[in-house]
N, C-alpha and C positions, 0 to 999 in steps of 0.2 A: 559665376553667375551674379549679375549685379542685382542689387536688391532694388525693386521697384517702388517709388514714392507712391504709386496708385494703390499698393498694398496697404501702405499705412492709413490710408483713407477708409479702408473697409469698416475698421474698429479702432478708432485712436487710442482707445483705454487698454487695448490688448487684452482683453479678456477671454481670448481665444487663439492663442498663438498656433495651436495645432492647424486651425483653419488658414492662418495667414501663411504658413509653410506650405500647406497642400496647394494654395493659389499659386505660388511663386515656382513650386517644382512642377506644375502642369503646363507652365508655360513653354517648356524645353525638355520634354520627356525623352527626347532621342539622346540627350547627353548621357544618360546614365544606363550602365551595363548591368547594374543590380537593381533589383527591387527595393524601394525605400518605404519604410513603414513609418508613420508618425503617430506616436502613443498621445492620447489625451494630457492635456495640461496636468501635471502633477503638482498637488499641494502639499509642502513638508509638514503641516500640521494635521494631515490625516494620515493616520497609523498604517504603515506598510503598504500604502497606496502604490509606490514605484514597483514593490515585490508582486504585488497582484497583478499591476498591469503587465509586467514583464512575463510573468506565467501565463497569463491568457494568451499574450501574443505568440509566445512559444509554442503553444497547444495548436494556434492555428496556421502557422507558418514553419516551414522546415527547411527551406532552401537558402542557398547563399543570399545575404540581403543585408541592408543598412537600417538600423533604428534610430529616429531622431526623438528625443524626449524633452521637451520644454519643462523646466522645473522652478517652480516659484518658493522661495524660502521665507522671505518675510518682508513686510515694509516696501513692496514694488521691487525687491531683489530677484531677479530670474537668472538662472543659469541654463546652459545646453548641455545635453549628454548624447554622445553619439556611440552606438555599439554597432560593431560590423562582425558578422557572423559567417561561418561556412556551415555546411550541412552537420548534423549530428551534434548541434549545440557548441560547435566549436568557435570559440572567440578569437578573432582577429586582433580586434583592438576594443578598449572601452575607454572613452575619453569624457572629461566633463571641461566645459568651458565657462570661466567666471569673466564676465566682462567689466567687473567693477574693480578699479585700482585700490589695492592695500586692502582687500577683502579679508574679512577675519572668518571665511567659511571653512569648516573642517568637513571633510567628505566621508567621515567614518560611518554614520548613517547610511549613505549611498552605498558605500561598499558592502556593509553587511546585508542590506536587501538583495543587491546585485547577486551576491555569493550564495544567497539562497536558492536562487534560480540557475545560476551559472557558478559552481563552486570554484572553478579555475580563474575565474576572470579577476583581473587587477584594474581598478580604475586609475587612470592617470590624468593629469591636469595639462590642456592644451591651451596656450596663450595667443589669443587673436585679437579683435578690436576690444579696447577697453576704455572706460569713462570713470571720472572721479566721483559722479553723480548716480546713485543706483537707480534714478527714476528713468535713465536712458537705458537700463540692462534691457527690458524686452526687446526693445527695437534691435539692440546689439546682439542679444540672443539669436534673434531671426537672421540677422546677417552673418553672424559666426556659423551657425549651423549650415547655411547654404554654402559657405565658403569651405567649410570642412568636409562636405560632401563633394564639392567640386574637384578639391585636391585629391580626394580618393579616386574620382574617376579618372583624373590624369595624372598619371605615376610621375611624371616630369615635373609636376609642380609640389611634390611632396618633399619640402625643403624647410631648414629651420628658420623659424620666424624670430625676428629681432623688432623691439618695441621702441618706436621712434615718437617722442612726446609731440603733440601738435596743439596746443592750446590745452582744453579739457579732455579731448579726445586722443585715444592714442592710436596711430596707424602701424602697421606691420610692414615689413618688407623682408625677403630672403637673402640670407647672407651668402649663399652658395654662388649668386653670380659674381659678387664681389671677390671672393676667394678665387673662383675660376679665372677672372681678369688677372688677378694678382699672380697665379700661377702661370699663365700664359705670359705674362710679362717677364717674370722669372726666367721662363724657358728661352725667352727670344733675346735676353742679356746672355744667357749662357752660350746661346748658339754664336752670337756676335763675337763673345769671348773667344770660343773655339775657333772661328774662322780668324781672328786676329792672331792668336798664336799660331795656326796653321801657315799663314801670310809669312810669319818670322821664322819660322822653320824653313821655308822655300826659299826665303832670301839668302839664309845663312848657308844652305846647301849650294845656291846659286854661286854666291862669293868664294865659296870653297873649291867649286869646279873650276871658277876662273883662275884662282891661284895654281890650280895644278894643269891650267892650259886645257882642261877638257871641255868640249863643247856640250853644253845642257841640251 
């Protein structure tokens, strides 16, 4: 899903990322095979707020679903959290996406709060769009969470991401297509080599038959 510039104009200061995400997701609801729930913006300075919001959400919803969580660390530094669940609180994946290059953020506090609600969950990092300036992190958090949901709904897009610096902002692309192209080229070379060796053997056989005066 492309991030709409119109969304940016709703609240330029990004005080309500939950609402901005909701606006974007409502534009194409047919894209998603699972319900998507967006938690209120979480403030790292509020003790156990993430744990409480996750607990409240788990009491209201029990089906297969995806949870998106905008999380503000400090000084305009935002990250995104995505949790995908099956029924009975079974975690499929739990990821946090930090859009700030060379960030010193350590997710220990998030992991502890997550484990209190989902004991088997292991929070893992996911790299998508990044920027050197943390003041861009709110905008990139919206983009990254939308991209993460889109990739989940389309299994063929679940590919490893490689960071490609482009000025201050880092773009991403999948290395899978490049790898596949290389494998196809290698197979083509191998096939051509086999054809070449086969032609050589046929010529040797023909020469041998001619020496024995046996028609081929």
